[in-house]
N, C-alpha and C positions, 0 to 999 in steps of 0.2 A: 880636410875641408879647406876652403879658401875664402878670403874676404872679397866679395864682388865689388866692394867700394874702392878697393886698392887696384890700380892698373897692373895687369900682368902682361908679359911679353908674348907676342905671336909673330910668326914668320909668314911672309907672303909666299904661298906655294905656287900660285899661277894667277895670271890676269887675263881676262877676256874682254875685248872691246865690244860693247853692245851697240852704241850709237856714237855720233861725233863727240858727245860730251858725257857719256855714261859708260862705265865699265864694271865688271864683276871681279871682285878680289876674293880669292880663296885663302883663308888663314888657317894656320896650324899652331896651336898653343905650344909654346916651347917647354914649359915645365910639365913633366909627365904626370905628376900628382894632381896638378890643377886640370890637366887634360882629362883625367879620369873623373874628377869631381864635377867638372863643368857640364851642366845640363840645361837645355832650353826647350821651350814649346813653340810650335809654329805661331808666328805673329808677334813674338817678343823682339826686343832690340838690344843692341850693345851701344855703349859709349866708346867710340874710337878716339884714341889719344895720340897726338903727335907732340913729342916733347919740345917745349919752347914755342909751340904754336897754339895749342889748345885741344879741345875735344868736341866731338859732334855725335849726336844720336843717330844711329843708322840701323834700319830694319835688317834683321837676319833673313836672307833670301834662300837659305838652304833648309833642308829637312833635317830633323834630329837624327835621321837614319843615314845621312850622307857622311862621307869620310871627312870632308873639310867643312869649316864654317865659312859661309860666303856672305858677302855684303855687296849689293849692287848700288853704286854711288854715282850721282850726278855732280859735276863741278858746280858749286854754288857759293863758295866762300873760302876763307883762308885755309881752314882745315882740309876741306875736300880738294882744294887746289894742290896742297902739299901731298895728299894721298895719291892724287893723280900722277905725281912724279915718281912714285915708288916703282920698283922693279921686283921681279921674283927673287927671293932671297933676302930682301930688305925686312927690317923689323918695324912693327907697329905695336901699340899697346891697347888693351881692352879692359873696360869695366863692364860687368854685367853677368848674366842677362837681366833685363829689367822689363817691367810692364806686364800687362795681361796678354794672353794669346788667343788664337781663334778657338771657339768652343767646339772642338771636334765631336764631343758627345752629342751635340745638337743635330748632327747630320745623319745619325743612324736611322735607317728606314725612311728617309726623306729625300726629296729632290734638292740637290745643291746647285745653286746658281752663283758663280763667281763673277763679279763685275769689277773691272779694273780700267783705269785711265792713266796713260803715260807711265811714270815711274811707280804708280800705285800697284803695278803687277809684282813688284819686288817682295813685299811682305806676304803676298798671296802665293808666290812661287813656293814658299815654304810648305803651305798646306797642300798645294798641288802635288809636289814631290812626295809629301807624306802619304797621300792617297795612292800615288803610283807605287810606292814601296810596299804598301799593303797588298796591292794587287799581285805584285811579284812574289810575295811571301805565301799567299794562299791561292787556291785554285780560282781562276777568273770567274767561272760559273757560280761558285759558292759565294764569292764576293758580290756579284751582281744580283744574286737572288735575295741578298739581305740588305740591299741598299736601293735608293731611288735613282733617278737619272742624274747625270752630272753635266753641267754646261759651263763654259767659259765665254764671257763676253768681254772683248778687249778693244779699247779705242786709243788711237794715237793721232798726232797732228798730221803726219805724212807717213808713207811706207818706210822711209828711212829712219823714222823715230820709233819704230816698233822694237821693243826690248824683248830679249829671249827669242828672237825670230827663228833661230835654228832649233829651238826646243819644242815649238808648237806641234810639229809632226809626232814627237814622242808623247805629248800630252793627249793626242787623239786616241791613245790606247785606253784612256779612262774617261775622256770628256768629249762632248760635242763642242766644237769651237767656232765662234763667229767673230770676225775681225772687221773693224771699220776705221777709216781715217777721215780727218777733216777735209783733206784735199790731196790729190795725187797729180804730179806733173804729167803732161801728155806723153813724155818719153818713158815714163815708168810703167812697167808691166804689173798692173795691180788687178787681182781677181776678187778682192774682197769688196766690202760695202763702202759707200761714201756717206758721211753724215754723222749725226750725234749717236752716241751709244744707245740712247733710248729708242732709236729707230730699229734696233735689233730685237726688241722685246716681242714684236709680233711674229718673228721668225722662229721662236722657240715654243715648244709645247710643254707645259708644266701645270701641276695642280697648285694653285696659289695657297690653298689651305694646308698643303703638305710640303711647302717649299721653305728652305733656309737660304738666306742671302748673305754672302760674304763680299764686302765691297771696300775698295780703296781707290782714291783718285782725287782730282781737284774738287773743291767743295761745290762749285757750280754744277759739276757733273753729278755728285752724290745727291744734292738737293733735288735735281730734276729726276734722277733715277728713283729716289724714294717716293716722290709724289706719284710717279707713274706706277710703281709697284703696288702702292697702297690702293690706287684707283682700280687695280686689277684684282684686289682682294687679298694681297699678301698681308698677314698680320704684322704690325709694327714690331712686336716682340721677337719676331723671327728674322729681323734685319740687323746685321752686325756690321759696324764700320770701323776701319782703322783710320784714326784721325792723323792728319799731317801737321798738327800745330807745332810751333817751335818749342823744343825742350832743351833744358840746360843741365840740370843736375842728375836727373834720372830717378829721383826718389821723393819728389814733392817737397823739397826743402826750400828751394830758391823762389818758388812762386812764379817762375817765368812762363810756365804753360798752364796757369790757372784757367780753368774752363768751366764757367758756371760755378757750381759748388764742388767741382772735381778737378783733379790734376791729370793732364793727358799722360804724363810719364808714369804715374803711380797707379791711377785707376784705369787707364787705357794702356796702350793706344787703341785697343779694340774695345768698343762700347756697343751695348745693345741700344738700338735706336730709341726705344721707349724710355730709356734711362737718361737720354740727353736731348730728347725732342724739344723740351721747353726752352732750351738755350742754344740749340744747334745753330740758329741763324745769327747769333752774336758774332760779329767779325773779329778776327784776331787783330790786336793792336800792334 
């Protein structure tokens, strides 16, 4: 066993540029004993530590079935700036995993609608790839007979800001996918939709009483999406959010991510909407 509160070393296996300010980093744990003991669930996060700089909570964007642990990171501060300067073969340190994950058990025999905005697709990539791995392990017909429909709705500012652009064709093996952007330059060849992500709701067919929603993105987007979904009859207890509140320690000690009566790091980052409905509108300080 290992102590997840103590940073352990990992090596950067590869780096893939996603957008002008965002990249995916594949990490491999250096210590083989820790490598075997380390387990995570889709939706959890790690604290990534750069010696002499600090650490930052970053969602795990890989599936537990993937060979490498990946984090998709946007440059937004000192720690992420220094991570952006890493190359394959460089070392980084990890604490974790922490937090709650996506409730996979909730989606059995139900329609799954994944709603993501911007970098919010990163923690959802974990569950998307988890489902894809399931399909590859069992016969496709058997899997589809025991589950409902699956849909991904994703919105970005512009086509150039779409994260995991090259992976969406692979996701189509298991999901119906609808993309939208706020705006597209005239010279950009864009075949998707223009406008808010809520504009995609009328393009999909689902049974609201049999649907489960997994959602992550800017809070303005999630508030609007929740309001629209509930108006369509989706029960609030079947809507799950991954919150992007600032976290610091990962275990609810420092109080930095205090969220109503809960801590985002310890009780989240994935919450059932009805559990946080009464204080969801409280702005982060």
